[in-house]
C-alpha positions, 0 to 999 in steps of 0.5 A: 151241673156244669157238664149238663150245661156244656152238653146242652149248648150244641142243641141250642142253635136248632132250638133257636131256629125252630118256629116255636121260639122265633119272633119277627119284629120291626122297630118303627118311629119318627126320625131321631126318636132313637130306633138305631140306638135302641137296637144297639143296646139290644145287641149289647145286652143279648150277648151278640158282641164279645166282651172285648169287641170294639163296637161303633156307636149305632152299629146298624148304620153301616153306610158312610152317609148314614154315619155322617148324617146320623140317619138311617137310609136303608132298612136292615135285618139283624137277629139276637138270641135271648135266653130266659128260663132255660129257653132260647128265643131267636128275635129277628129285628128290622131297623127302619129309616125314620125319614118320610123320603125313605118310606118305601123301605118301611112299607115293604119291610112290614110284610116280613114281621108279626109285630112292631115296636113303636118308639115315641120321643117322650118330649116330642110325642107322635109326629107325622112319620109316626102316624105314617108308619103306624097306619101301615102297620095297623092296616097289616094287622100287626101287634104293636108294643109302644115304647116311650123313649128318652124318658130322662129328657128334662122336658119329658111329658111321658103321660101326655105323650102316651095319651096322644099315642092312644088317640093316634091309634083310635084315629087310625081305626085300630081294632080292639086288640091293637088298642090294648097295646102294652107300653114301657118307659125307656132310655135307648141311650142308657139301655134300660126299659121299665114298667115304672115311669120313674125308673132311671136305671136297669136293663132291657130285660122287660122289653125282651120279655114283652116281645116274646110274650106279646108278639106271636110266633110266625105260625106259618105252614111249614109243610106246603111248597116253598114260597118267599116274598122278596122285600129287600135287594142288594148286590154283592160282588161275589154272589151277585143279586141277594134278595132278602125276605121272609119264608111265607110257607114250606122249606128250602135247602141250598141248590133247590130249584126255584122260579120267580113270579111277578105280581101277575103270576108271570114267570120271570126267571127259573134258577136254583137257590145257590146260597142261603144266609140267615142273620146272626147279629150284624153278620149274614151267615150261610145256612143249609136250609130255612123254613116258614117264618125265617128271615133269610137272604138268598142268592142265585137269581139274576132278574128277580127283584123286589115284590117278586115271589120266589117259590118252588116251581109247583107254585103258580100264584104270587104272594100279594105285595104291599103297593108302594106310594107313588113318587111326588118329585122329579129332578133332571140328571144330565151329563155335566157340560160345563167348561170345567167338566171332566177334570175331577170325576172319572165317570162323565158319560151318559152311558155310565150315568144311565147304568148307575141310575138303572141299577139304583131303580132296581134296588130302590122301588121308590125311585123311577128313572126315565130317559129323555129324548136327547139321551143325555139326561134322565128324569129321576122321580122319588119321594123327596129332596132328601132321598134324591140328595142322598142318591146324588151324594152317593154318585159323586163319591163314586166319581160321577159328574152331573148337572142337576136341575131344580126339583119339580113336582109331578102333577096328575090329571083327574076328571080334567082337573090338574092335581098336585101333591100336598104334604102335612107339615108339622113345625115346632118353633119358639113362640117369638118366631111363630108369626113369621113362619105362619106368614111365610107358609101362607105366602107359599099357599099353605093352609094352617090346620092346627096351632097349639102350645107345646110347652117350654116356650114352643108352639107346634104349627101344622099346615097342609101345603102344596109340595111345590111351595116347600121346595127351597123353603127349608134354608129360609126357614132355618134363617127365620127361626135362628136355627131353632125350628124343626120342620117335618113333612109327610106326603098327604094327598093329591088335590086341586092345583093351587095356582102360581107360587112366588119363588126366590125373591133375589136375583144372582150374580153371574160371572161374565168371564172364565178364569180364577176369581181375584180377591180385589174384584170380589172385595168390590162385589161385596156391596152388590150382595152375598158371595158364594165363592172365595179368592182363587176359585175357578170360574167360567162364563155363566157361573153363579158366584153370589146372590144379588141384593136386588131382584134382577140378575147381574153380570159381573167381572170377578177377575178385575185386577187393580191397575198398577202404576209406578207411583207409590201411594200411602195406605192404599194397599191395605190387605183385602179382607173378604167376608167368608163366602156362603158355602152350600151343601148339596141339598141347600144348592138344589133347594136354592136354584131357580128353573133356569139354573143348574147345580154342577156336582163333581167329586170335589165341588158343588157349583151353581150355574145358569142352564144357558151359559151364553148371555145371548142364549139366556136372553133369547130363552127368556124372551121365548118363555115370556111370550 
């Protein structure tokens, strides 16, 4: 018997790669509902990792920013093999981001798979992003498996959540086959799934079994000419551009001739498939050939990009690609022109910034870059503040210095009417704060669409709000709810322009001198408002050093020092104790600034400043704007 087993092992790989025993699935859910943690456990229980292998938690989140923030930013492919009843099934899994800002990633990914696992938190239930990704999956005819995750939460309400999920399916016009979805109760963190709601231990075998039984094999034509839709793009220093996607028909071998077609069927480039790679656990492994249904990464082309069809030269018709929702928000990325420019970063010229942004727009289809007339700044449009914030953070870590303007929404003209983007905002908040939140949101021209208790002394409030009104609100919202509120946003529609919306209530404290801040001067300024800098901080004329307690801007001197005399005084020279300054993160700084202000971003510092540093220039500009 052991000998028989040993002989069978070498043949298990071709068997796993054959289309009969292949399954392609995506894991979709709202942010923080446990997608990446579940994939982790699927790895561990399928034998992907060695017994003694050291594995990070959330192994799929490979980027530095992903690890720090605990969020998934880029969709990633991976594969596990599951052995059951003597048969090996290869399961390709795609882990997707949960934030709406990275929705462009999710939309493309869904064309690569035949089924989805919809994860729903057993306490929070379906959220805006759940609705968004599920709507996309159902429209493509994919078969869902519902997993109610975090079943061990003390505030779990699993049956109610399952009913809410069913209602959501019905609202999204799911067909009869999709409505009869199988469901499991699970805890991704503890690594068990079960058909029994009360189970609190076990493993993920029921989930593996359900994937194999419920998700159909690809069932694509392996005999026709080769065709492949590029859905992800990344760069490798050794291989150049690497395109990832699913082979839609035919077979391909290394060095086969290929060409790239755009959406209209125009040939963009002709070349060869110099390298083919399949996914094995977390790694990409070279393979000699691939066939319809396999998810592969391919190198060899220099111009082809996402949504292009890579095919055999005989193929003339492109594969239909999923249209991407348009960007709704734009920011100006400019060369850093402050007096402290070039001291911390090594990438400071407009040419370097242009090349980096163009490279980003290449790999990220949800971003659009346009160059301004002065050639020194670029308008970058994306899905939301978080997406653009992640791009800025990545660039500052690479050594860039940038000047960032306040985000602005992108308007549309329809039938002579000005249209602006609206978002669905779902807020979970303690009952005592719900009144404040509703008042603040209505001030920002939001319409209340639903308000209901969600148990445990919390209320769920749903609004339809113009995106303009939400810029800069998140920090204020956290203060109003003492950090306990949870806000979720999702692009809803373009609708009629709502008119002016009031912005920040307070003015700012502006430095009138360059140099280093003196604690003695800052101590005197504390009465004027809240400071953003501490003693010894480098300052320049026109830099914002704090928030004024009044609505007007105030120019101050943070370098004023004490007049020294030769008289001794008793008790006057007590040591100065400053209140700790308010240090903002990048997203908070971007949300805080007004239209005439900028954020200076360098590898080491985030500073706020006025767009015009000279006070006379500022007054002139203000008069011009008022007239």
